[in-house]
C-alpha positions in Angstrom: 93.0 -92.3 -150.7 92.8 -96.1 -151.5 94.7 -97.4 -148.4 92.3 -96.2 -145.6 95.0 -97.5 -143.0 97.1 -94.8 -143.9 94.7 -91.8 -143.6 95.7 -89.7 -140.8 94.0 -90.2 -137.3 90.6 -88.4 -136.7 92.6 -86.1 -134.2 94.5 -84.9 -136.7 93.5 -81.9 -139.3 92.8 -82.4 -143.1 89.8 -85.0 -142.7 86.3 -84.2 -144.1 83.1 -85.7 -144.4 84.0 -87.9 -147.4 87.0 -89.4 -145.5 84.0 -90.6 -142.9 81.8 -92.2 -145.8 85.0 -93.7 -147.2 85.7 -95.2 -144.0 82.0 -96.1 -143.2 82.5 -97.7 -146.7 85.2 -99.6 -145.7 83.8 -101.4 -142.4 86.1 -98.9 -140.2 83.0 -97.8 -138.3 85.0 -96.7 -135.1 87.1 -94.0 -137.2 84.2 -93.2 -139.3 82.2 -92.1 -136.3 85.1 -90.3 -135.1 85.0 -88.5 -138.5 81.5 -87.8 -138.4 81.1 -86.7 -134.8 84.1 -84.1 -135.2 82.8 -82.7 -138.6 79.1 -82.5 -136.9 80.4 -80.4 -133.9 81.8 -78.4 -136.6 78.2 -77.6 -137.8 77.9 -80.2 -141.0 74.5 -81.3 -141.7 75.6 -84.4 -143.4 77.8 -85.6 -140.8 74.9 -85.4 -138.2 73.0 -87.8 -140.8 75.9 -90.2 -141.0 75.7 -90.2 -137.0 72.2 -90.9 -137.2 72.4 -93.9 -139.9 75.1 -95.2 -137.7 73.2 -95.1 -134.1 70.0 -96.6 -136.0 71.7 -99.3 -137.9 74.1 -100.2 -135.2 77.0 -99.8 -137.0 80.1 -100.5 -135.1 78.0 -99.8 -131.9 74.7 -101.0 -130.2 71.7 -99.7 -131.9 70.4 -96.6 -130.3 67.1 -95.2 -132.0 66.8 -92.4 -129.7 70.0 -91.3 -130.3 69.6 -91.8 -133.8 66.3 -89.9 -134.2 68.1 -86.7 -132.4 70.9 -86.7 -134.7 68.6 -87.0 -137.6 66.5 -84.3 -136.2 69.6 -82.0 -135.9 70.3 -82.8 -139.4 66.8 -82.2 -140.8 66.9 -78.6 -139.3 70.0 -77.8 -140.6 68.7 -78.4 -144.2 69.9 -82.1 -144.8 67.2 -83.3 -147.4 68.1 -87.0 -146.9 67.8 -86.2 -143.1 64.2 -84.7 -143.8 63.2 -87.9 -145.8 64.5 -90.3 -143.0 63.0 -88.1 -140.4 59.6 -88.0 -142.1 59.7 -92.0 -142.2 60.6 -92.0 -138.4 57.2 -90.4 -137.3 55.2 -92.0 -139.4 57.0 -95.4 -138.4 57.5 -94.4 -134.6 60.9 -95.2 -135.2 63.1 -93.7 -132.2 60.4 -91.5 -131.8 56.4 -91.5 -130.9 54.4 -91.7 -133.7 53.0 -88.6 -135.3 51.7 -88.8 -138.9 51.0 -85.3 -139.5 54.6 -84.3 -138.4 56.0 -87.1 -140.3 54.2 -85.9 -143.8 54.9 -82.5 -143.1 58.8 -83.5 -143.0 58.4 -85.8 -146.0 56.6 -83.2 -148.1 59.5 -80.9 -146.9 62.0 -82.8 -148.3 59.7 -83.6 -151.5 59.4 -79.9 -152.2 63.3 -80.1 -152.1 63.5 -82.6 -154.7 64.3 -85.7 -152.8 62.5 -88.3 -155.0 62.0 -90.8 -152.4 60.5 -88.3 -150.2 58.3 -87.6 -153.3 56.7 -91.3 -153.8 56.4 -92.0 -150.3 54.5 -88.8 -149.8 52.4 -89.2 -153.3 51.8 -93.0 -151.8 50.5 -92.0 -148.3 48.3 -89.1 -149.8 47.0 -91.1 -152.6 45.8 -94.3 -150.1 44.3 -92.1 -147.8 45.0 -94.9 -145.2 46.9 -93.1 -142.3 46.1 -89.6 -143.7 43.8 -87.5 -145.5 43.5 -88.4 -149.3 44.5 -85.7 -151.5 44.9 -87.4 -154.9 45.6 -83.8 -156.7 48.8 -83.5 -154.0 49.5 -87.1 -154.6 49.8 -86.6 -158.6 52.1 -83.9 -157.9 54.3 -85.7 -156.0 54.1 -88.5 -158.3 55.0 -86.3 -161.4 57.7 -84.6 -159.6 59.2 -88.1 -159.1 58.3 -89.1 -162.4 60.0 -86.5 -164.2 62.9 -87.3 -162.6 62.9 -91.0 -164.2 61.8 -93.0 -161.4 60.0 -95.8 -162.9 57.7 -96.8 -160.0 56.0 -93.1 -159.9 55.6 -93.1 -163.8 53.6 -96.6 -163.2 51.6 -94.7 -161.0 51.1 -91.4 -162.8 50.2 -93.6 -165.6 47.6 -95.4 -163.4 46.3 -91.8 -162.6 46.0 -90.6 -166.3 44.3 -94.0 -166.9 41.4 -94.0 -164.2 41.3 -89.9 -163.5 42.7 -90.2 -160.1 43.6 -86.7 -159.1 43.9 -85.5 -163.0 41.4 -85.3 -166.0 41.5 -88.8 -167.9 44.2 -88.9 -170.9 45.3 -91.7 -172.8 47.9 -90.1 -174.5 49.7 -89.1 -171.0 48.8 -92.5 -169.5 50.3 -94.1 -172.7 53.7 -92.2 -172.3 54.2 -92.9 -168.6 53.2 -96.4 -168.6 55.5 -97.1 -171.6 58.5 -95.5 -169.8 57.3 -97.4 -166.6 56.8 -100.7 -168.5 60.2 -100.8 -170.3 62.1 -101.0 -166.9 59.9 -104.1 -166.3 57.1 -102.7 -163.7 54.8 -105.5 -163.9 51.6 -103.4 -163.1 52.7 -100.9 -165.7 52.9 -103.4 -168.4 49.3 -104.9 -168.1 47.7 -101.9 -167.4 49.7 -100.8 -170.9 48.0 -104.0 -172.6 44.9 -102.9 -171.7 45.4 -99.0 -172.2 46.6 -100.1 -175.7 43.8 -102.1 -176.8 41.2 -98.9 -176.6 43.3 -96.6 -178.5 43.0 -95.8 -182.1 46.0 -96.0 -184.4 46.2 -92.1 -184.2 46.2 -92.1 -180.7 49.0 -94.6 -180.7 51.0 -92.7 -182.9 50.5 -89.3 -180.8 51.7 -91.5 -177.7 54.5 -93.0 -179.0 55.7 -89.3 -180.2 55.3 -88.2 -176.6 57.5 -91.0 -175.2 60.1 -90.4 -177.6 60.2 -86.7 -177.1 60.4 -87.7 -173.4 63.3 -90.0 -173.7 64.9 -87.3 -176.0 64.5 -84.7 -173.8 65.9 -86.8 -170.5 68.4 -88.7 -172.4 71.3 -89.7 -169.6 73.8 -90.4 -172.6 73.4 -94.2 -172.6 71.4 -94.5 -175.9 68.7 -96.5 -174.3 66.0 -97.0 -176.3 62.3 -98.0 -175.7 60.3 -100.7 -176.9 57.2 -99.9 -179.1 53.8 -101.8 -178.6 53.1 -103.6 -181.8 50.1 -101.5 -183.4 49.2 -103.9 -186.1 
């Protein structure tokens, strides 16, 4: 409905979670909160996620991170993947709850395994850095791969870096070229500079194979936009 002011009040039947989102996006926070609250009481995990968001951000009310965490936990336990990702970050950052890196990583991995790209990238970054969790390059590559396969360009750059240097996977120039090229075409600066160095080391045959791999990936993952990728000059 375009005119949100004509929508039934939250006490009336017929509203749903999407109505709440529409009210929220229109900055009608009090009405949105009432809708989310009612849907949450009816067992809607997404509504609990939105309540968490509103409490954490202070949308139409004072910031209440403790309540925001509790709502997020409820949503995550009910299966909201978005909430599981946010919950992992909350635990890792100690935001609304006492810091618990191990629990936070478990929630991130749970969301990552369920297909959340942000969780995949965040979990991979933590595991590859090894600063606040035990380093696990093989697991990091697994999650970078999942995010890269979804077309997430920062993950493609990290995956190309991994294949370039043999971090968590055997060195593979062809795969490094493919992932770095896919990332570089979207402006990933680190991918562009690394790709230039890689190209200087590759033979014409290797570059030909690399271009074929890029073209196949683009064909298999084409969204319909018809985008073409740039080719590295091999002359």
